[in-house]
Structures are given as structure tokens and as C-alpha cells.
N, C-alpha and C positions, 0 to 999 in steps of 0.2 A: 694121703698127701702129706709131704714132709713140711714142717714149719721151722723157721729159723728163730732161735732165742738169742737175745742180746741184753747185757746188763747195763751198758752205758746209756746215757740219756739220749732219747731219740733226737735226731737233728731237727725234726719239725718242731719239737718242744723248745729247743734252744732258739730256733728262728722266731717262734711265736713270742718268746720273752724279749728278744732284741727288737723285734718288730713293734712290740708294745711300747718299748722305750722310745723308739723313733717316732711312733705315732703320737706319744705324749709330747715330744718336742714340737712336732708339727702342729698339734692342737694348740699348744701354748703360744707359738708364734702367730698363728692365725687369729687366736683369741685376742692377743695383745694388739695386733693390727686393727682388727675389727673394733675393739674397744676404743682405741685412739681415734679412729675415723668417726665412730658414733659420738664420742665426746666432743670432737670438733664440730660435727654436724649439729649436735644439740646446742652447743654454745652459739654457733652461728644462727640457728633457728631462734634461740632465745633473744639474741640481739635484734634480729630482724623483726621478731614479733613485737618487741618493745618499740622499735622504730615505727612499725606499722600502727600500733595503737596510738602512739604519740602523734603521728601524722593525721590519723583520723580524728583524734581529740582536737587538734588544732583546726582541722576542717570544720568540725561542729561549732567551735567557738567563732570562727569567721562567719559561717552562714547564719548563726544566731544573731551576731552583731549586725550583719547586713540586713537581716529581716527586720530587726528592731529599728534600724536607721530608715529603712524604706517606710515602715509604719509611721515614723515621726514625720517624714516628708509628706505622706498622705494626710496626716493629721494637720500639718501646716496648710495644706491646700484647703482643707475644710475650714481652717481659721479664716481664710479669705472669704469663704462662703458665709461664715458667721458675721464678718464685718459688713457684707452686703445686706444681710438680714437686718442688722442694726440700723443701717442707713434707711432701709424701708420703714422700720419702726419710727425713726425720727421724721420721715416724710409724712407718715400718718398723723403725727402730732403737730405738723406745721400748719400755719394759718394762711397758706398761699392762696387758697381758693376754697369755695364751698361748692360741692356738687349738688346740682338740682336734678330731681328725678324726671322732670318733664322735658328739659332741653339739655343739649351738650354745651357746656360753657367753653368758651375759647381757652380759658385757663386749664380746663381738663385736657384739651389737646396738647397744651404745653407740658402738662404733667406726664402725659403718655410719651411725648417726645423725650422728656427728661429720662424716663425709664429706659427708653430705647438707646439713648446715648450711653447710659451706664452699662447696658448690656454689651454695646459695641466696644466700650472701653476695656472691659474685662473679658478676655477670650474664653475663660472657663465658664462664663455665664451663657446659657442658651436663651432663657427667658426668665423674667422676674415680674412679680406682681403682688397686689394686695387683694384680699378676698374677705367677704363678710362671714358671719358665723355659720351661714348655710352653705358656704362654698361657692357663692356667686361672685363673679368678677366685679371688683371695685375699679381697678385700673391695672393694666398689664403693659408690658413692652411690645406686645404683638397685636397687630390689628385683627388677627384671626379670632381673638377672644374679646368681643365688645363688652361694654359695661352691662352687668346683669346676666351675663352668660353663666349658666349653672354647671359647675364642675363638682358639685357636692357628692356625686356618686363615686368619685375616684377614691382609691384606697387611702391616699395620703390626706384626705379630709374626713373620710369615714372613720379612720382610726381615732381621730380626736373626739368624735361624738361617742365612740365606744369607750374611750378612756378619758374622762373629763379632767383628770389630774395631769394628763400628759401636756408638757409645755413645748417640746421640740421633737421632731422626728425626721430621721434620714432614711430614705428608702434604699433598697438594693437596686440592682439593674431592673428596669422595667421597659417594656416596649411601648413607645409613644406612637400612636397611630397618626398624630398630627405631624410629627417630625419624621416618621417612617424610619426610626432608628432607636437605639437604646439610649435612655436618659436616666439621670439620678435626681430625685426630688429632695429638697431640703426645706422643711416647713417649720415655722415657729408661731406659737400662739402669742398674740400681742396682749400687753397688759391692759390696755383700754381701747375702746373703739376709736378714740381720737377724732380729729376733725373730719377725716374721710370715712368714719364709721367702719373701718376695716378691723377684722378679728384675726386674720392670718396674713403673715408675710411668707411668700413662697418663692423659691429659686429653683430653676431647672438647670442642672449641670450636665455637661457633655463628658462621657467617659474618657475622651481623648486628653482632657486636662491632666488626668492621673498618669497617662502614658508619657506626657511631656515632663511631668514632675519626676518620674522614674528615670527618664532618659538623661537627666542631669547627673545621675549617679554613675560614676565611672565603674566599668566592669572589665574584668580580665577574662582570658580564655577559659572556657569551661563553666563560667558563672551564669546564673539565670535569676531573673526577678519576675514576680507575678503578683497581681492583686486580684482577689476573689471577694465576692459578696457572701452573705450568710448562706446562700443556697449553692455555693461552690461554682458560681458562674464567673467566667473570666472577664475582668474589667481591663486589665493590661497584662502584657506578657513580653518579656525581653530575654534573649535576643530573638528577632524574627528574620532569619536569613532567607528562608523560602516559605512559601505557603504551606509546605508539608510539615515544617517543624515549628509552627506557631499556632497558638490558640486564638481563635476569632473572639471578638467581643461578644459576650453572651453565651459562649459555648460552655457547656457544663463539664467540669473535670471530675472524673471518678476517683476520689481519694480512697486509699486502702481503709479497711475496717479499723476503727479506733483512731483514725487520723482524719481531721477535716476541720471545717470552720468552728464546730463546737469545741474542738480541742485546742484551738489557737490560743485561748486564754492561758492555758498551762504551758505555753511555749513548746508545743509538741515538736519532736524531731523524728525523721524517718529516712531510711535509706532504701531507695527503690529505683527501678528502671523506668524512666519517663515514658508513658504511652504516647507522648506527642512526637518526640524525636528518637526514642529508643536509647537514650544515654542514661547510664546509671549515675545518680547523684545523691549527695547528702542534702536533705531538705530541712529547713527550719521554718516554723510558722510563728508569726507575731501579730497580735490583734491591733487594729487601729483604735485608739482610746475613744470610747464612747460612740463608735460608729460600727455599723454592721459589715465591717470589712476586715480582711486579714491580708497581711503581706507574706509572701512565700519566697524565700531565698534558697538557691541551690548552687552546689558546686560539683562539677563532674569528678567522679571517683578516679577516672583514668588520668585526668590532669593532676588531681590532688596527689595521686600515688606515683606520678611520673618519676620524681627524684628517688623515691623509695625503690622503685623497680630497677633503676640504674644501679643503685648501691647493691641491691640483691644479686644482680647478674655478676657484678664485679666480685663480690664476696664468694658466690657459688663457684665462679671460675677459679678463684684462688684455692678454694677448698678442694675442688676436683684436681687441680694441679698437685696439691700436697698428697691427696689420696693416690694419684697415679705414681708419684715418686715413692711413696711408701709401698705400693703394690710391687714396684720393680725391685725394691730391696727385699721384700718378702719372697718374691719369686726366686731371686738368686739364692736365698737361704734355703728355701724348700727344695730347689733343684739339687743343691749340694747334699741335703738329707736324702733325696730320692736316689741319687747315684750311690750313696753308701748303702742304702737299703737294697737297691737292685743287685749290688754285688753279693750281699748276703743271701738274697732270694735265689740267685743263680746257683749258689752253692748248695742250697737245700731243696730247690725245686725238683731235683732228681728223685728225692724221697717223697713223692706224692702218692696218690691213690692208684694211679695208673702204673702198670708195669713198664719199666724202662730197660733198654738194652743198647749198649754202644759197641759197635764193631769197627775194625779197621777197614781199609779199602779192600782187603782180600776177604772180608766177611768173617774174620775170627773175633769172637766175643772178647771185649776188653773189660767191660764192667756192666753190672746189673744193679738194680735197687731191691729194696725189701719187698715191694709190691710184686716184682717179678717172681721172687721165691714163694710169696704167698699164693700167687695164682697158679704157677706151674709146678710147684713142689720141689724145684731144683735150687739148692743153695748156690751162692755165687761162685764158691771155690770149685764146684763140680762142673761149671759150664765155661769158665774163663779159658780161652784158647781154643774152644770148640766152635763148630758152626751152628747157627740157629736151626739148621735142618734137623737137629735132634728132636725138635718139637713137632715135626711133621706128622700129621694124622693119617696120611695116605688117601685122603678123600679128594685131593686136588691132583690133577695130572701135571706133567712137565710143561705143557703148553700154558697152563695157568700161571706157573711161576715165571716162565719166560716172558710172558706179557707184562707181569708185574714189574720185573726188573727193567724191562725196556721202558716202561713208563717212568720209573725212577730216574733212568739215565737221561730221558728226554725232557722231563719237566722238573726234576729235582725232588719229587715226592710221589707217594702212592698212598691211597686210603681205601679201605674196603673191609669186608668181613672174611675171616679165615677160620677154618676148623683145625685146631691143634690138639696135641695129646699131652696130658699132664704126665708127671713122673710115675703116677700110679697107674697109668694106662687109660685113664678116662679121657674120652674125646669131648671137647667143649668148644663153643663158638666164641670168638673174640673179635673186637673191633680194633684193627691194626692200622697204624700210620707209620710209614717209612720215609725218612727225610735224609737227603745226601748233604754232607758238609764239605764245602769246597774251599780251597785256599785262594790267594790273590790271583793265581794264574788259571783258576777254574778247574783245577784237578781235584778229584774226590779224595778226601783224606779220611773221612769216617762216615759211618751210617748210624743214624739214631732211630731206634724203633720204640714206639709207645703203643701200648695196647691195654684193653680193659675186657674183663670177662662179661659177656652179654648173655649168659645162660638164663638168668631170671627174665631179662627182656624178651628173649625168644619164647620162653614159657608163657609170658603174659600175652605176647602177640598171638600165639597159638590158641590160648584161651579166648581172646577177643575174636579170633577168626571163628571159633566154634560158636560163640554167642551171636556173631553177625550172620552166619550162614546156616546154622542148624537150630532146630526147635529144641529148647532145653528139656521139655517134658518127654517127647517121643524119640528124640535123637534124629529125626528126619530132616532133610534139607528144608529150609524155609522159603518164603516167597522170593526173597532176593536171589537165592541160589537157583531157584527154578527159572527166573527171568534171565539170569546169566546163561543157563544151559540152553534156553530157547534161542537166545541171541547167538550162541556158539554153533547151533545147528546149521546156520546159513553158510558157515565156513567149513563144514565137514567135507572129507574127501569123497564121500559117496556121491553119486550123481544127483543133480539138483531136482530131478523128477521123483526121487524117492519120497515116500509119504511117511508122515509121523502123525500122531494123534495126541491131543491133550484132553484128559478127562477131569472134570471138576466134580467133586463129591461133597454134598452137603447133608449132614445128618439131620433127619426130620425131627423137629421138636426136641432138640437135645436139651434145651433149657429146662424142660420138664424133668429130665433126669437129675440135673443139678438141684432143682427145687425139691424133688422127692427124696433123693438119696444123699445130697450134699456134694460139695465141690471135690472133696477128696475121692469119693466113690466115682464121681464123674471123670477125674483125672485117670483113675485106674481103668475105667472103661475105655478112655481114649487110647491108653497104652495097649489094651487088649485088641481094640479095633485095628491099631497099627500092625499088630502081629498077624491078625487075620488077613488084612489087605496084602501084606508082604507075601504071605503064603500062596496068594493067587497070581502073583506077577512073575514075569521072566527076569532073568539076571540083567538083561539090557534095559529093563524098564526102571523109571525113576519115580519113587513115591515121595511126595512132599506134603508137609502140613502148612497151609497158608495162614492158619490162625483160628482160634475158637473151635468150631465144629466143621471146618472146611478143609478138605484134602484135595490134592491134585496128583494125577498120574500122567507121566509123559511116556508114551509108547514110541519107540524109535525103530528104524529099519523095518518098516511095514511093506517095503517093496514099491515098485513103480505103478502097479495096478491099483487104481483107486477102489474098485469094488472089493478086491481082495483085502485091501487095508481096512475098509469099512467092516468087512466080515470079522477080521481079527479083533477090531476095536469093540464090535458088538458082543463077541464071545467073551472077551475079558470083562466088559461092563456087566454082562449077565452074571458072571462068576463073582464079581465084586458085590453086586447087589445081594446075591444069595449069601455071601459070607457075612454081610452086615445085618442080616435078619437074625439078631441074637435075642435070646430071652435073658433078661437081666436077673442075675441071682439076687435073692433077697427082696425083690420088688413085688409089691402086692399086685394081684390080678395078672401076673406073668407079663409084665410090660415088655413089649417087643420093640427092638430098634429097627428102623428102616432108614433109607437114604434116597435122595434124588441125585441124578447124575446127568451132566451135560457133556457132550462130545463134539469136538471139532477136528476135522481132518485138514492137513495142510502139507504142502510140499516143502522140502528143506529150503529151497531158495526163497520161499515165502514166509520164512520163520521170523516174523516181526513180533517181538515178545508181547507187548501190550495189546496189539491187535488180536493175536491168537487167544490171549487170556480173556479179552472182551467177548470174542465169539463163543468161547466155551461157557462164559457166564450167561450170555443170552440163551444158550441152549439149556443151561441149568434152570434159569427162571421159567422157561417154557415147560420143563419137566415138573416144576413145582405147581405151575398153573394147571397142569394136566392131572393133578391129584396126588403127586408125590409117589415115592416108592417105585420109580420108573426112570428110564433114561431117554434122552432126546438128542438127536443130532442137530448141529447148527444148520439153520436155513438161511442162505444168502438173501432170500427175499425179505425175511424178517429183519436182517441187518439193514437192507436198503430202506425199508419202511422206517426203521428207527432213526437212521441218518437223516432221512427226509424230515422226520418229525423234529429232530434236533435243530436242523437248519431253519425250519419254519418257525420254531420257537425263538431262535436267535433273531430272525428278521422281525418277528412280532414285537420284540422288546423295543424296537426303534420305529415301528410303523407310525405310532401316534405322534412322536416328535418330528418325524419327517413329513407329516401331512399326507400319509398314504390312505387314510380312512376317508370315505365319502358317505354322507347320508343320502339314502334313497327313500322316496316317498311312494307308498302304494295307497291308492284312494280307497276310502270306505264310503259306501253309498246307502241310501234308503231304498224303499220299495219302488220309488218313482225314478230311481237312477240319479237323484241329486247327490252331489258330492258333499258329504258332511265333514270330512276331514281326511286324515291319512295316518298310516302307521309308519314310523320312522324305522327303516331297516338299514343295518350297517353293511357296507361293502368295502372290501380291501383291494385296492388296485395296486398290485405289486409291480415295480418297474421291470422285473424279469419274468415272474410267474404269470403276469397278467392278473385277471380277476380271480381272487382266491375265494372259494366257497365258504360262507359262514359256518356251514356244518363241519368244516375242517378246522377253522381257527378259533371259533367261539368256545368249543370244549377245551382247547389248549389254553386259552386265556383264562378260563375258569379254574383250571388246574394250578396255574402259577400265579393266580390272583391279580393278573393284569386286567381282568374284567372290571375291576372297581374303577380304575382310571379311565378305561374305555367307556363304561357306563356314564361317568360324570361328564365326559366330553360330549357324548351323544345327547345327554339330558340338557346340557348347556346350549348345544347347537339348536336343539328343538325349541327351547325356551326363547332364544334370540329370534327364531323364525316366527314364533307365536307373537312376540312383541311387534315384529315388523308387520305381520298380518293385521294385528289389532288396530294399527294406524290407518288401515284402508277399509272403507265401507264394504267393499265387495268380498273381503276375506276375514273380517273380524269375527265371524261366527264359526270359523273352521276350528276343528280340534286336532290334536296330534297325540297319537298313542306311542309311548316309549316303553320298550322292554326293560325291566329292572331285574338284575340277577339276584339270586338268593344271597350270595356272598356280600354284595353291596348293601342289600337291605338289612343284613344282620350286623353291619358296621355300627359301632356305638354312636357315631356322629351322622348317620344317614339322614335323619330328619333335619338336623341343622344344615347339612350340606344342601339338601333340596330346597330348604327355605332360603338359604343364601343365594342360590342360583336364581330362584324366582324374583327375589328382591333386586339383585344386581342386573338382571336382564329386563325387568319390567314386564315379564310375561303375565297374562291373566291366568291365575291358577285354575279357574273353572274350565279352561280350554286344554288343560294338560291331563292326559289319561295315562296312568302307570299300569302296565301289564305285568302281572306276576304269575308264577306257575304254582301248581299244587305242592311242589317240593318245599316251598317257603313255609308250609304249615306242618310239615312232618315233625319238626322240632321247634321248641320255643314258641308255641302257638300264642301264648299270652303276650309275649314281647312283641310278636309280629302284629297282633291286634292293636296294642297300644300305639305302635308307630303308625299304623294305618289310620287310627282315629286322629292322631296328631296332624297328619297330612290332610285328612278330610276336613279338619277344622280350618285349614288354609284355603279350602275350596278344591283341592285336587280330587279327581275321581279315580276309581280302580276297576280294572278288568281282569278276570281270571282266564289266563291263556291256556290253550291246549287242554281244555276241560275234558275229562274222561279218559285221558291217557295215563294218568298217575293214580295217586291214592285219593280217589274221590270220596268225600264223606259229607253227608247232609248236616252233620253236627257243626262242622266249621263253616259251611256255607251259610248257616243260619246265624252264626256268631260274628262273622267278619263283615266289615262295612264295604261290601262289594257293590258295584253299580252295574256290572255287565259280565255275562258269561260268553266266552269265545269258543265255539265248537271247532275242534281240531279238524284240519283238512283231511286227515286220514279217514274220518267218518264221512265227511262231505263227498269225498271222491267216489266212494262205493255206495252212496245212498240209493242209487237207482238199481244196482245189481245185487247188493248184499242185504237181505232182510234184517240181519243182525245190526248192521250199521244204520239202516233206516230206523230201526226201533230205538237205538241209542240216541240218534239225533232227535227223534220225536219226543222221547222221554226228557232229553235235556231242555228242549223248548218248553215243554210243560212244566218242568221243574223251575225254570227261570220265571215263568209267569206266576207260579204259585209263590215264589219268593220276591215277587215284584222287582225282578232284575231284567235289564235289557239283555237281548241275546243277539250275537253276531256270528255269522258263519264265514270262515275263511277258506280259501282254496276253491271258490266257486268259479268254474271254468266254462260251463255250458248253460244255455238258456233253460234246458230241462231241469238241471239241478236247482236253478233259481226258482223256477215255477214250483217245483216240489217243496222247497223250503217255504215259499210264500203260502202255499196251500196248508202248511202245518203251523203257520203263525210266526215265522221268522221274518223280520222287517229290516234287518241290517246285514250288509254283505261286503265281502272283500275277496278279490281273486282276479285271475287273468281276464275273466269276462268283462270286468269293469276297468281294468288297467294294470299293466305290469309295474313293478317297482322301477322308478326312474329318478334321475337327479332333480333338483329343485326346479330348474328352468323348464324341463320337460313336464313336470307335474303342473306347474302354473299354466303352461300352454294348454295342457289337456283340460285344466279347470276352466280356462276362458272359452275353449272350444265347446265344452259340454254346456256351459251356461248360454252361449249363443244359440246352441241347437235346441234349447228348451223353448216352448211356445211362450 
């Protein structure tokens, strides 16, 4: 391929340098604009922040002053109370009258009336009085407290006895049972007993007096005032617009941590959202001098910052306006730079990485770029004035080019892949775009073609195709290509009744080869096996590797006769098995390779990829179960059985949640026919299948571990029934036997689960019998024994079910805490005809007696069987002779009938 040399500076380099200069101008302009906008924003933010802080500081100053003012008003109110106490002290020292203990002097009544008049004169006074050293009434303003009435047990007198040095005490809010409301006590110790022999002067204040005092303070919008005692109980709260945004007298206010009555001395300040009305405020706390009260003043942040927000929006709007004006100026400047840059780009874009060619309306080449010469090998001087057809490779016919140019004429452009020829003669693929250039009248003046060499892209696509559709080790088609070929068979031109066959081949125990000889030797063996398999197949057959040690063979065109097609498939399968019986070189003991093979026949019109593959796999699994080194044909009955099993498993997953399981009860009786209890048997009543046999769904539940949830449901149902029976005298002695699966018993929380069920249902444990099978003790015997002992400790009993049908061992019978052996019905059924069964049953009864275990026979259907069992010492029975399994209602009806029939 010819290359073009050029000493002058490449246009792209000149463009890059000029573009860098323009980009520098653009960056500088944008940077300057952004900087000015940011500086203005920062200045504005700084000013607003200063204004904000100043506004908040002013707010703190106002609320602190208001809180202190409110505290002074409250203190003034208490000053009135002090004056009232002083008047009581003077009254105690007066010589108006002398009280006698035996009679009420008329002067005493005048004194009592005098106190009542003082009370009525001052609205803030509720009651006032004088008391002796023990807290007994000397005289009060209320007739409810006669002379001598003992109030010494109240806190406001008891505290003086506890603190002898205390002269005066003001209480917080306290609930007065006499007034049926909150009150405040102001008590002062008197200097001497005086004429009336009083030791204490006491005044009872109403909280409303403080609310009146605070109401005289003017408040603006957003402000609030409140008075709290030392225990943060509300004495007064303003404003109270509705009952929802006001604190009731005595209601406790939850102050934030670190802010409260104890912090009022330090003039605490806090900003928070009020839990009363939800308004965020600045709060200041001020103590009432010498009193257990504090005033709290607040100012709403929203109101406080109202003016600041107005200034903020005005300033932000001004800033945005300036930013938009600046942006408009910047855009105009950048647009001018862009137009200059676009003109330079248009001049140099021609010299890009893509090949470019410009022709006139007649198709004669006017100009090409360097990429054109680099890709095609033609210099510009050699092609100017010639037709682009000189690049034609001959791989496209005239119809292709005719359609291409028709598309250009109709739509103005065409894009696609074309095979062209270089100057050296090499054919290569390119991605070509042709665009028509038209004048103002719509006439074509030029054609512009741009193209790129896609040789490497095509090579990569081919490599990806190989990786996607072929096995890299053997070169065989992979699973994906096999499925595609199966799907394509349905559209073959051959008649739809023609047969094909799919053979799945699995190498037997191939992992041993890898373990014995290494993976490298294993890969070499797979390549050798591929060669041997290919040698046995026809040209029309497709051999694929599905992965690992599994291969597939697709036999096509086997004809319309199914028997003949099966014969051909069988012949080929036999040849393949024979070819795979290889002796591995270098392997000790002359290791032989064998394989298992599954075959399915299908008609072309039935070629559904996944279904055919699934049928062949089922046949392969059947061959493996048959001993390997053989082939098996797919059996539709096997598929139907599998599909039935899958549908049954899907239905089983929802049976418990849909309430389709029903407990049935089969009676267990003694030798006299008395019903001792029942075995709980599970029945599945399917809405479409009807009653499903336990022999069908119980093994399936054990395989997918659904048996655990089913076991727990049956156990809980049985325990609830036992609890219900325990409440009735006629059924409290009945027992229920519940089968417990091996999987459930081996769960780590099995004991805890059963214990919880017993506790939650209230069932008597002694009436619950758990039936376990011998499979429970084949593994983890010690663990099983420990769990049984734990349940025995609760009172639960155990029965060994189906005894004699499994791994019977005297050693575990002797070690396990069993209570009962259950003779399997298979022995009971033949006890009269089969001497072996009779001997087994007799031995089991004798063994149970020697181990001091109860024995029960299940499946007793005739009187003769019962009599034989009775004669050999069996005293417990279960079977159709005594009752079939039936729902709870039927069982209880049978129970009542049986008891009425007894003498």
C-alpha cells in the first residue's frame, strides 16, 4: 500500500494550536464571569450573615430583658404576699382577744370574719390563717378548717420541723384536695407565739394571680411568656389563642437537656421549636428572686427574621439580575469565539481519521484527504477527475449500487458496509456514508463520502462469534449453537414428519481422570474423544460439546419411519459407546473410559430446543441409574411422571398457606375396645386433584424440606386439640400420637420448638405421644437420645413407629427413652397366613415386654387378627376394625357413640 509523505505542518496540528488559544480565551472569560458572580455572592452572603447574626442577637437581648421583667413582676406579686404575712404576724401580737380552749369566744368569730374580709379584699389570696407549732389551726379565713384542725402532716409544715432554721418557705404548685385545684403555699415562721399562741402564718395563693400579673405586660406578635415552678410545671402561659397551643396550669413542660428550672439562675438561653404550638422561638429563662419559680420569655424566629427575609429576597433578586446580565454578555462573547472556531474547524475537519472524498454532481472526484490515501493507498493526484468506481472490489452486483444511489437521491444520504479494493489489490471492508449536497433550489451540487476501515472490527467480531458458538478446547459447536440448530429444524424444507434424534453423551466418572492424570491430560483426552466420535458420525450429523464431560450429537434426516429412525439412532449410539471404551495411556491398572448415553427421537415440526434437550437428559439420567456404559431411549411415561411430580411439588409449596391440609384422627383402643386416644394423620384435600395420598406427597415434602413446616403445623394443631379436650371431663384422658419426621427432629431448635408449642397451646405434655421411626437413629444417635431425654423431662412420651421394617437394633432400643413399640401393619396383615410374619410379631411383643415397653399393633382389620394379637399379649390396637381415619367431628361423634355403647 502506498503512503503519502508531506513536509508541511499537518493541518490538524495547526488547528489544535489555534483551538488551544481559543479555548484559553473561553476559559478566561468564563473564569472571570464565575469569579465576579462568586465574589458578589460571597459579599452578599457575608452581609446577610452579619444581618442575620445581628437580628438574632437583638432577639436574644429582647427576650432576656422580657424574661427578667416578667420575673420582677412575679416577684412584686410575692411582695404583696409578704405584706399579707406581716399583717398576720401583727394580728398574732394584738390584744384584741384571748382564745379559750373550752369555748368559742365571740371575739374569735370576729377574728375569723376579719381574716375572711382580708381574703376577699385581695383577689390573689385564696385562704390565710395562723397555725401553732404542730400545724394545728389557730384561726383561718375558711370555716372548713375549725380551730384545732391538724394540718401538720402537710409538706409546708413538715419542712419546718425538718429544717428548724428555716424561717420562710414558698411551695411550687401543689394539688389541693379541698379546693380541687392547684394552689401555692406561702408560709412564714413567726418570731414569737404572741397573744394567739400561733407559730406560723400561712397564705394560700391562686396561680391565676400570676397570669393576671403577666397579662398586664404588653406583647407583640410572635412573643410568648410563661411561668414555671421548680418542677417545670406550668403556672401561667401566654398567649393562649386555643386550647391546642396553650399549657394548662400544672402541665409539665419537657425542657431540653441542659435547659430547665435548675439552669434559670444562669440566665439560660435556648432556640427550639415549641412542643406546644410547633413554633420555633428564642427562649430566655429568668429566676424569680428567692422563689422556686422561673419566668420564660420567647420570641418567634419567623417573626424576628421577617424583615431579614425581605431584605434577603430583594438582594438575591438583584444578584440574580446582575448574574443574568453578565451571562448574556458572556454568551455573546463566547458565541463570537465559537463562530471563529467553527470556521477553522470546518477548514481542518476534512483532515480527520476517516477517509473523505468529494465529487461533483457527475461523480468525478474533486478532492480527497490524507486518510483516504492512507486507507486506499491512492494519492490524491492519482484519483482527482476519476470515478470512485476505481475502488470497487467486484463483490457487489449492479443491483446493490443501484439501490444505494436511489437511497441517496430519495433521502439525501446512505450508510452501510461496503467491500472495496486497495491500490495493492487487497480487498477490505469499510463503513461508508454518502451525503448529497444541494443548493437553494434543491439541486445536487456535490457528493461527500466518508469511510473508515473496519477490518479489525470484522476480525474481532469473527473471533467473538467463534467464542460464542464454538468450544475453544475441541472446536466443536457449543450448547448455544446446538439450541439454535434445533430451533432451525422446525423451518427446514423437508417434510414435517421427518425424524431427527438428539443423543446426549456423558463420560462416566471423568473427574477421576482429572484427579489421577491432571487437567492437562484430561483436556488431551477430551480432544482424542472428539476425534473418535467424529469418526463414527455421518457428514450430516452435528457433534457438539455442551461443557465439561458432556457431548451431544444431532442426527438429522432419519426419514419419516419412526422405527427406522430408532434403528439408525441405536446403531450410531452403539458405535459411539464402542469408540469411547478407551484404555488411557499411562494410567495405572489400565483405566478404561466408558460413557452413558440418552436418546430422544422427534419430528422436525416438534423441534422445540429446550424440550428436546430435556427429554434427552431424562433418558441420560435413566441410563446412569441403569448402571452406566449403556444407552436409553426417552420414555414419554417417564416425562409425564416427572411433570406430574413437578406440578405436585409446586402445589405442595402453597398447600399449607392455602389451608388445604386437614388433620384426621384414627382411634387407638385397648383390649376392651375403649378408645384411649388417636393418631393424627395428615390429609391433603386438593381443590382439583381431590384427596392426595400421603404416600405421594409426604416423601416429596421430605425431599424439599417442607416437611418441617408441615410437622410443626400438625403438632400445633394436635396440641390445641389436646388443650381443648383437657378442659372437658369426658376427654381429658385422651392421648394424641403425632408423627415426627427425621428432618424435623434433627433441627437444632426442635426441642425449643416443641416446648414453645406446648406452652403456647396449654396442652398437657403427658397426653402428647411423638412417633419416630428407626431412621432417626441411623445417624447421630447420641444427639437424638439427648433431645428425647429433654422432651421426656417435659412429660412427652415416645413411640417407635414401623418397628421391624428398618434397621432394628436391640442396642438402641435399650438406650433410648421409648415408651411404646408400634408393630407395622405389613406384619399384622399377614399374621394369620405367613408364619414368618407371625413369628416377627410374637417376637416383637415379647421383646417389648422384656424392655417394659407398651406395644400397639396398627392395621388391625379383622376380629381374627385382634384375637391372635390378644392371645400373644398385645393389648393396644389401631386399624379399620376400630375406626377409619376421619375428621375431628367424626372422631368425636364415634367417641360419644362408643362410650354410650359401653355397659
